[in-house]
C-alpha positions as CSV (number, residue, x, y, z in Angstrom):
1,M,-21.4,17.2,7.5
2,N,-18.6,19.5,7.5
3,G,-15.6,18.2,6.0
4,N,-13.2,18.9,8.8
5,K,-15.3,16.7,11.4
6,I,-15.0,13.8,8.6
7,D,-11.5,14.3,8.7
8,E,-11.1,14.3,12.2
9,K,-13.2,11.1,12.6
10,I,-10.7,9.4,9.9
11,K,-7.8,10.2,11.7
12,S,-9.1,9.2,14.9
13,L,-10.2,5.7,13.4
14,M,-6.9,5.4,11.7
15,R,-5.6,4.9,15.2
16,V,-6.7,1.7,15.6
17,D,-4.3,-1.5,14.4
18,Y,-5.9,-2.8,11.0
19,V,-8.0,0.3,10.0
20,G,-6.5,2.2,7.4
21,E,-8.1,5.6,5.4
22,K,-10.2,3.4,3.0
23,Y,-11.7,1.3,6.2
24,A,-11.8,4.7,8.4
25,E,-14.3,6.1,5.3
26,V,-16.3,3.0,5.2
27,L,-16.6,2.6,9.4
28,I,-18.3,6.1,9.4
29,E,-20.6,5.1,6.2
30,V,-22.1,2.6,8.0
31,G,-22.1,4.4,11.4
32,I,-19.0,3.9,13.3
33,N,-17.7,7.0,13.9
34,S,-15.0,6.5,16.5
35,P,-12.7,3.9,18.1
36,E,-14.8,3.8,21.1
37,E,-17.8,2.8,19.1
38,L,-15.6,0.2,17.4
39,R,-14.9,-1.3,21.0
40,S,-18.2,-1.1,21.8
41,L,-19.2,-4.2,19.3
42,E,-19.4,-7.7,20.5
43,D,-19.7,-9.3,17.1
44,G,-18.1,-8.6,13.6
45,K,-20.8,-10.5,11.4
46,R,-23.5,-7.7,11.1
47,L,-20.7,-5.0,10.6
48,R,-19.2,-7.2,8.0
49,E,-22.2,-7.3,6.1
50,K,-22.8,-3.6,6.5
51,I,-18.9,-3.1,5.0
52,N,-19.7,-5.3,2.1
53,K,-22.9,-3.5,1.1
54,T,-21.1,-0.2,0.4
55,D,-19.6,0.6,-2.7
56,K,-16.5,1.8,-1.3
57,L,-14.6,-1.5,-1.5
58,D,-14.2,-3.5,-5.0
59,Y,-14.0,-6.9,-2.7
60,N,-15.6,-8.2,0.3
61,T,-14.1,-8.0,3.6
62,S,-13.8,-11.1,5.6
63,L,-14.9,-11.8,9.0
64,D,-11.6,-12.4,10.5
65,Y,-10.4,-9.1,9.2
66,V,-13.5,-7.4,10.8
67,N,-12.8,-8.9,14.1
68,N,-9.5,-8.2,14.0
69,M,-9.9,-4.3,14.1
70,I,-12.7,-4.8,16.8
71,K,-10.2,-6.6,18.9
72,A,-7.7,-4.1,18.0
73,A,-10.2,-1.3,19.3
74,K,-11.1,-3.2,22.5
75,E,-7.3,-3.9,23.2
76,G,-6.2,-0.2,22.5
77,N,-4.2,-1.2,20.1
78,Y,-3.4,2.3,18.5
79,K,0.3,1.9,17.7
80,N,0.6,0.9,14.1
81,S,-1.9,3.3,12.0
82,I,0.8,4.8,10.0
83,A,2.1,1.3,9.1
84,T,-1.5,-0.1,8.5
85,D,-2.3,3.0,5.8
86,K,1.2,2.0,4.1
87,Y,0.2,-1.8,3.8
88,H,-3.0,-1.2,2.6
89,N,-2.0,1.4,0.0
90,I,1.0,-1.1,-1.3
91,R,-1.5,-4.0,-1.4
92,D,-3.9,-1.9,-3.4
93,R,-1.7,-0.6,-5.8
94,V,0.0,-4.2,-6.5
95,F,-3.7,-5.4,-7.2
96,T,-4.2,-2.6,-9.6
97,D,-0.7,-3.7,-11.4
98,T,-2.0,-7.5,-11.2
99,L,-5.7,-7.1,-12.4
100,L,-4.5,-5.7,-15.5
101,L,-1.7,-8.4,-15.8
102,V,-4.3,-10.8,-15.4
103,Y,-6.5,-9.4,-17.8
104,Y,-3.7,-9.4,-20.2
105,E,-2.5,-12.9,-19.9
106,N,-5.8,-14.7,-20.0
107,I,-8.2,-12.4,-21.9
108,Y,-6.0,-10.3,-24.3
109,I,-3.5,-12.6,-25.0
110,K,-4.7,-16.2,-25.0
111,K,-8.5,-15.2,-25.6
112,Y,-10.0,-16.9,-22.9
113,S,-13.7,-16.3,-22.3
114,D,-13.3,-15.4,-18.7
115,V,-10.7,-15.6,-16.1
116,D,-10.4,-19.2,-14.3
117,V,-11.0,-18.3,-10.2
118,S,-10.9,-21.8,-9.0
119,K,-7.3,-21.5,-8.7
120,E,-4.8,-18.9,-7.5
121,E,-2.3,-19.8,-10.1
122,I,-4.0,-16.8,-12.2
123,F,-1.6,-14.6,-10.1
124,N,1.7,-16.5,-11.7
125,I,1.8,-14.5,-14.8
126,E,4.0,-16.2,-17.2
127,K,7.5,-14.3,-18.0
128,E,6.9,-14.3,-21.8
129,T,3.3,-12.5,-20.9
130,I,5.4,-9.7,-18.7
131,E,7.9,-9.2,-21.8
132,R,5.1,-8.9,-24.1
133,F,3.4,-6.5,-22.1
134,K,6.8,-4.3,-21.6
135,G,7.4,-4.6,-25.1
136,D,3.5,-2.9,-25.9
137,Y,5.1,0.4,-24.9
138,K,7.2,0.7,-27.8
139,E,3.8,1.1,-29.6
140,M,1.4,3.1,-27.9
141,D,-1.6,3.0,-30.6
142,R,-1.5,-1.0,-29.4
143,V,-1.5,0.3,-25.3
144,R,-4.3,2.6,-25.9
145,E,-6.5,-0.3,-27.9
146,R,-5.4,-2.5,-25.0
147,N,-6.5,0.0,-22.3
148,R,-9.7,0.7,-24.0
149,K,-10.6,-2.9,-24.2
150,Y,-9.7,-3.6,-20.4
151,K,-11.7,-0.8,-19.1
152,A,-14.5,-2.3,-21.1
153,W,-13.9,-5.7,-19.7
154,K,-14.1,-4.2,-16.2
155,E,-17.2,-2.4,-16.7
156,K,-18.7,-5.8,-17.9
157,N,-17.2,-8.1,-15.1
158,K,-17.5,-6.4,-11.6
159,D,-18.5,-9.4,-9.9
160,I,-15.6,-11.4,-11.0
161,I,-12.9,-8.4,-9.8
162,K,-14.5,-8.8,-6.4
163,V,-13.7,-12.5,-6.4
164,I,-10.3,-11.9,-7.9
165,K,-9.9,-9.4,-5.4
166,S,-10.5,-11.4,-2.7
167,L,-8.3,-14.5,-4.1
168,F,-5.6,-11.7,-4.0
169,L,-5.8,-10.5,-0.5
170,N,-5.0,-13.9,0.7
171,H,-2.4,-14.5,-1.9
172,F,-0.8,-11.1,-0.8
173,E,-0.9,-12.0,2.8
174,E,0.7,-15.3,2.4
175,R,3.7,-13.4,0.8
176,L,3.9,-10.4,3.1
177,P,1.7,-11.0,6.4
178,Y,0.2,-7.8,7.8
179,D,1.6,-8.5,11.2
180,Y,4.9,-9.1,10.3
181,F,4.8,-5.7,8.1
182,S,3.4,-3.8,11.0
183,K,4.7,-5.2,14.2
184,E,8.5,-6.5,12.9
185,F,9.2,-4.4,9.6
186,Y,7.1,-0.9,9.8
187,K,6.9,-1.1,13.7
188,E,4.5,1.5,15.6
189,D,4.0,5.1,14.7
190,N,6.7,6.6,17.1
191,Y,9.5,4.1,16.1
192,N,12.6,6.3,14.4
193,R,12.8,4.4,11.2
194,K,15.7,4.7,9.5
195,C,16.4,4.7,5.6
196,E,18.1,1.6,4.3
197,Y,20.0,3.7,1.5
198,C,21.1,7.0,2.9
199,G,20.8,6.5,6.6
200,I,18.6,9.4,7.5
201,T,16.1,8.7,10.1
202,E,12.5,10.0,10.2
203,K,13.4,12.1,13.5
204,N,16.4,13.7,11.6
205,I,14.1,14.3,8.8
206,K,11.4,16.2,11.4
207,L,14.4,18.0,12.4
208,L,15.2,19.2,9.0
209,I,11.8,20.1,8.5
210,D,11.3,22.2,11.4
211,E,14.4,24.0,10.6
212,E,13.1,24.4,7.2
213,K,16.5,22.7,5.6
214,I,14.4,20.7,3.2
215,N,12.9,22.2,0.5
216,T,10.5,19.7,-1.6
217,K,6.8,20.6,-1.9
218,R,5.7,17.1,-1.5
219,L,5.7,16.8,2.5
220,Y,1.8,17.2,2.3
221,S,2.0,13.5,0.8
222,R,5.5,12.1,1.0
223,G,8.8,12.6,2.9
224,N,7.8,12.7,6.8
225,H,7.7,8.9,6.8
226,M,10.0,6.0,5.1
227,E,8.6,4.5,2.5
228,V,8.8,0.7,1.3
229,D,11.0,-0.1,-1.7
230,R,11.3,-3.4,-3.3
231,K,15.1,-4.2,-3.0
232,E,14.6,-6.1,-6.6
233,S,12.4,-3.8,-8.5
234,S,11.2,-6.9,-10.9
235,G,10.4,-9.3,-7.9
236,E,7.2,-9.2,-5.5
237,Y,6.5,-7.3,-2.0
238,N,7.5,-10.0,0.4
239,K,9.5,-10.8,4.0
240,D,13.0,-11.0,1.8
241,N,12.5,-8.3,-0.8
242,I,11.4,-5.0,1.1
243,A,13.2,-2.1,2.7
244,L,12.6,1.2,4.4
245,C,14.0,4.0,2.1
246,C,13.4,8.1,2.7
247,Y,11.0,9.7,-0.1
248,W,14.2,10.9,-1.9
249,C,16.0,7.6,-2.2
250,N,13.0,5.9,-3.4
251,N,12.3,8.5,-5.7
252,A,15.9,8.3,-7.2
253,K,16.5,4.4,-7.1
254,T,13.3,3.7,-9.6
255,D,13.4,0.6,-11.1
256,E,17.1,1.3,-12.6
257,F,19.5,0.6,-9.7
258,T,20.2,-2.8,-7.9
259,C,20.3,-2.0,-3.9
260,E,23.8,-2.5,-4.0
261,E,24.7,0.0,-6.8
262,F,22.3,2.7,-5.3
263,K,23.5,2.3,-1.5
264,D,27.4,2.6,-2.5
265,N,27.3,5.2,-5.2
266,V,23.9,7.5,-4.6
267,G,22.9,6.9,-0.9
268,S,26.4,7.7,0.1
269,V,26.1,10.8,-1.5
270,F,22.7,11.7,-0.2
271,K,23.8,10.8,3.4
272,K,27.1,13.4,2.9
273,I,24.4,16.1,2.3
274,W,22.0,15.3,5.0
275,D,25.1,15.2,7.8
276,E,26.0,18.7,6.2
277,R,22.4,20.0,6.7
278,L,21.9,18.5,10.0
279,T,25.4,20.2,10.9
280,K,23.9,23.6,10.5
281,C,21.1,22.7,12.5
282,S,20.1,24.9,15.9
283,Y,19.4,21.6,17.8
């Protein structure tokens, strides 16, 4: 099948709330090629079975989630596709980091034979573990050895990792509910989001792009829409610890500065630059 046609199908499916890029790819693989086809389903049980038989996802999808996709398609809920993709990307990135720490604490440090998946406490990584994990980067030979062992462990424990991922999805959802993120925080696709730190809006970013007053080569992947920053970089993603921020502020703030330090000393400078460029636009 032509790659462009696949891309168009992915974009079309991603218009449906709850359907991010990965889910769009999976839906196409199991024969659902459009929101209309998703809308036509009466029940999510068979679709869930098909999804979980693919190798696209490294976890089992819940029936509730599949039914939410179908319900969104039936109701024409096509407003939060960007939010959905942002949410999934954050969640998947956090899982990648969390799985490494779970392995590091339970297998690498404590030398347990396996990870106890009977309790969610496996995600409450001890402070001493995190400090030791960071300290390892002073000796890269140790990091390379750890990564080699971690890779071998993942290859041998794919089933247990799926269980850990399923537990993690619940853990993440409790702390940062999807409905809150998509409908109250990031909001619908056409909402004019604003950077917490420098104050630029997506509408003004588009204007600067159209006027060729933005120079980054990253616009194909970043910059058009607000990103999600953790106010306290060592904290988790939850309602109280996330802020909308532009690509430029997110890139500059890293994990070095507090919100107040960055907003008052760097964000204010960025704001001045944006304001100067906007005055030169022909609108």
